[in-house]
C-alpha positions, 0 to 999 in steps of 0.5 A: 190577875197578876202580881201585886203592884201595891197593897192597900188596906182593903179591909179599912176601905171596906169598913169605911164603906168605899167598897162592898164587903169582899173576900180577898184570897191570893192564889199563886200559880207555878209557871211551866219550865219554858215560862220560867226560863223566859221570865228569868231571862226577861228585862225587869219591866217585862217580867210583870207582864209575863207573870200576869199573862201566864196562860195557867192564870186563865185556867185558874181564874175560870176554875175559881169562877166555876166554883162560885157559880152564881156569885157576883164576881169581878175580875180585875186585870191590867192587860186588856187582851188577857181580859178579852180572852177571859171574857170570851171564855167566861161569856162575861162582859169586859169593861175598860176605860173606853166603855161608855157609861150607857154601855156599862150599864147595859152590860151590867144589866144583861149580866145580872139578868143572866146570873 
């Protein structure tokens, strides 16, 4: 979720077997008038966070997940609070760098069983 930080040749990485086959689609959203003003007047380093965490993105992510109900879905983001909110909204586990391996495996098992 958010503007790209960098672009990787993911199809090459996929072909080499480092990641599972995936479809990657960029979905752009329009900020509302207030968000555009705040973004336009923000410092450059703050703009990335503002663009990443727009509430409209939460709704779009929820719509995309609903459209692909039953499919394995991985949502990747940088801002943990945003991911926690999405996790609650989607009733999905949120894994961070602080999540112990045992807990990751448990959550993944529960999530797969419920899918």
